[in-house]
N, C-alpha and C positions, 0 to 999 in steps of 0.2 A: 474544546480546553482540554488534552490531556498533559499529566507531568508524572515523572517518573525520577528516583532519585535511590539509586542501587550502588552503595561502597562493596567494592570487590578487596581483601585481601589476597594479594598475586606474589607466589614465590618463585622463585627458579632461580635453581641450582642442579645441573645435572650433571650425568656420571658418577653418581651415588645409589646405581641400583646393579645388581650382579646377581650371578646365574640366571637371570632370566628364562623361562620356561612357559610353553605354552601350547594351548591344546585348543583347536577349535572344529574338531571333527562331528564334535555333536554340538552345533550352532545353540541349540538350549541350554547347555551344559558347558560354556567355554570354559575353560581353564587357564589362571595367566597366575607365576608364582615366583617370586625373587626372595630374598635370602632376606633383607631387611625390611623393617616395620617402618610405614611411611608416618605415623605419628616421632619418628626417632630421628627423623634426616632434617639436617642441615641444611639451611638454604644461603647463597651468599646476599644475593638480593632478594630483598623484603620491599614491595611496592604496596601500596593501595590504591587503585582503581576507583576514580566516582564514574559510575555509568549515570549522566544526567540528561534529562531529556523536559523537554514543554513546547506547547505552542497554545497561544492564546489568541483566539481566534474571536472578533467581533461583527457582525452581521448585521445592516439593515438593509429593508425590504420595502418596497411600495408600489401596488398595483392596482391599474384600473381594467376592466372587464364593463364595455358593451353590447349590445344585441337589438335586431328590433326586426319586425318581419317583413319580407319584400315580396314582388309577385314570382318570384322563382321560391322562397320558401323566409329560412333566417338567416339573416348575414352579425358575424361576430367580429368585436376588433378589441385590442389590448394592448396592453406596455405596461413593462415591469422593469423597474429597477433593483438592481442590487449591488451592496460596496461591501467587499468583505477587507478585514485590515486581520491579520495575523504578525505574530511578533513571539520570538522566541530563540531557542536554541536545540541544539542535536536531534534532528528531524532525521532519524529517530531518534540514535542516543550519542550524546558525545563523550568519550572517555578521557576524562583529564585523570592524569597522572603523575603521583609525589608520593614520598617513602612514605614506609607503614611506620606510626609510631609503636614506639616500646608494648607492644601488644602479643603476648603468645597464644595462637591460635588453638594450639592444642591443646590448650585446658579447657577447652569450651566441646569437648568431647560428650555424645552425649550417646552412644553406645553404638555399636554391629549397625553397618545400614542393613536391616530386612529387605531380601527379594529372595522370589525365587529361584532366581542364577549362582554360582557357586561364587561366592564373595572372597576368590583368595588372595585378592589385591589388601585387602582390609579395611575396602571403605567404610567410615562413620558419618553419623549424623553431627552435625554442629550446632551448636546453640549461636545463629546469626543475630540474635535479639541481644542476647548476652554480648556479641563479637561489638556489634552497635554501643551500646551501653558503655561498656570497655572504651572504645574509641573516641564517644563524644565526651567522656568524662576527662581525656586526653587533651584535650580541646581542637581534635576534631571535627571540622562543620563539611554544608556541604558547599562543593567547590562551585563557581561559577560557571557562565558556558565558555567557552575561550572565545576571543574575537574571530578566528577563523569556521567556531560551527556557527555563529549569533546571524539570524534571519529575521528576513522583515520583508512583508507579503502585504503588497496593494491590489485588489484589482476591481473594477468597476463594469459593469453588463449592462447594457438597458438593450432590451426585447423589445420587437412590435409583432402582432400577428393579427390576420384578418384569413377570418376564413367562412365561406357560404356552403351552403346547404342548396342543394334542388333537390326539391321533393318533384317524386315519379310516379306513375300509376303502377309501376313495379320494385318499386324500392325508393333509393335517392343518390346522390352525387354527394361526395364533400371535398372543396378543393377547399387545399389550406395553403399559408406563405406565413413563413418564420422570420426576423431578420434580428440578426444578434451582434450587437458590437460590441466587445473586449476589450480592455485598457487594461493594463498587466504590469506590475513592476513588483522588483526583486531584489533587495539590498542585502548584501553579506561579502564574500570570497571568494575568491578561486582559485586553484592548484596550479599556477605554473613554474613547473620544474619540482623544486621543492621549499619553493617561495607563496605564503598565501597574499594574495594580491587580493584590495579591496574592487569592489565589482558594485554595480546598479546598472540594472538593468532593465528595459523597458519593450514593451513589445505591444502591438496593439491589430488586432484583424476582424473584421466584418463577415458573415457567415450569411445566406440566403438560403434558405431549407423550406423549397418546396413541397406540397404533398395533395395526393387523390385517393380517392377513396370510394369506391366503389359497391352497393350494398342491392343485391339482388335478393329479393323475395322469390325462389323458383317455384315453391310449392305454398303451401299453410304451415308444413312442418320442416320446409327447407328452406337453406339460405346461401347462396354463393355469393363469395366476395373480395373482390381485388385492391388493389392497395400499392401505391408506389411513395416510400417520404426517405426523405433525407436527417441523417442528422450530426451530432457532433460530438468528442470528448474529450474538453479539457486536461493537460497534463494535471496531475495531481503536486499539492503543494511540494511531494516529497520529491516529486518527478523534478519539479520546474525549478526548485530552490536554489539560492547561490550562494551553496555551502557546501564542504565536502566534510567527512567524520573518519577519521580511523581507528581501528579498532585493531590492539596492539594483542589483546589473547586469541582472537580468531585470523590474524595475521590479513586483514581484509581493510581495503579505505574504498569509500564509498561518497560519490557527488551526486549531486543533481547537475540539471542541464537550462538553465533557463533559456537558451533557444529553441528551445522542442517548442514545433508545430501541433497544431492542436488533429486529432486524428477526426476523417472525413469519412462519411459513410451513405450510402442509397440502399432501397433495398426493394422488394419487390415479393407480394403475397401473396397465393390464392388458398382459398379457403373453402372448405363444403362444411355445413351442418346439419344437422335432421338433430329436429327436438322430438323424439319419439313418443315423451311422457311428462306429464308435469314434471318442472325444474330439472328435465333429466335432455342429456345433449351428447353426442358422438361425433365430433368432428375431423377433420382432416387438412389440413395444411401443408402446404409447399415452398418454401420459404426459399429466398436469395440475397445474400448481406457483400456489397462489394466497400472494402476499407482502404482508407489512402494513410498514408504518414503513420503508418501502425508503430506505437510506442512502445520500445523493446528494451531491456537489461541486457550492454554486453561488459564481457569479462575478458578478462588477462592477467597475465603473469609480469609481475613488477617488483623491480627490486625494492625490500619493503625499510632498506636501510636510506634508499633517499627522503622517506615519507617520517620516519621514526628513528631514534635512537635505542632502542628497545631491537632493532631486529639484529640478529646476526648479519658478519659482511656474509655477501653472495645468496644470505636467505630471502627466499620469491614469493611475493604477497599476491594475492586477491586484488585487483582493481577494477569495480564495478562503475559504470556507472549509464545514461540513459540516450537515448538515441531516436531519432524516426527510420525505420526501418523498410524495406519492403511492404509492396501491398499487399491485400490478403482478401480471400475471399472466403464463402464460409456458403453452404449450402444443405436442407436436409430438407426432411420429411417430420411433423409432430402428430402424433396422434392423442387424443383427449375424448375422456369421459366421464360426464357427470352424469349419476343417480341417483334415486331415491329408494331406500329400501323398502320404505310400507307397498310404492308400486307393485312389489312384487310377494307382500306380503298380507 
């Protein structure tokens, strides 16, 4: 569970600073000056923005594992059930805009900003707790999640697996198979043009995930390992939520995509391990991974006025969304060393 509440006074009033001068020739001592004092400026628009976010997740799990010896070695079976329910909003944050009560934030000045840089702009510390108390005294309370930011998620996962270990004179072979069935439902809203429309989306997918491992005791102190594995990575709640969030301060819009497909992968590993002393090992591993349906975020510029009345005419905002991109590959080598110092002392 996470929960965030951050009230932010937001003052808008451009064109009040004159004779601006800046010098960034020394990046460690940048200089920006202007004639006015920041605390003395007047602002035509005074807003209070509540940054609210919260997601409460309930999880129930059940698991059964069985094993028995057979003529090849040991066979194992198992089944696991996971159910997850999440509800809340503002994933990660919703910004709820309203008018600022009659609080003069300039009265909560706690002294100039202490910095190793030049404070030529006149930055100062503010008593945030004092501002919050003043807002509360005037009847300001935490805003509810807006309807377009509410999200509900239900996820049920059933997994079954079987694994056979085959003992050999030179080591062993491990063969495995895992089947996962996922049912996913999210309720929220979707931004269609400038209108949020209710959205309820269901998705289900079944993945068959085989694996194989060969462990060869090449010598008493040396092992060779070969493995083939498969896996999946489901979209996160943030990525797959049926909701969008608008950030007028950062001039950005972000939303989830409930139609995302899960990432799938397969890989091959080859490892050489040398156990040269007690509790000490030197290993070299070569690996290859292939990933399908890579989940990535995309960004584009859109007219902010489509989404918020705060945006100036013609002002461009950043729109961020998630999608399945191109497939990917990962190749590499891994070197590892573990040693006990008392072997050398």
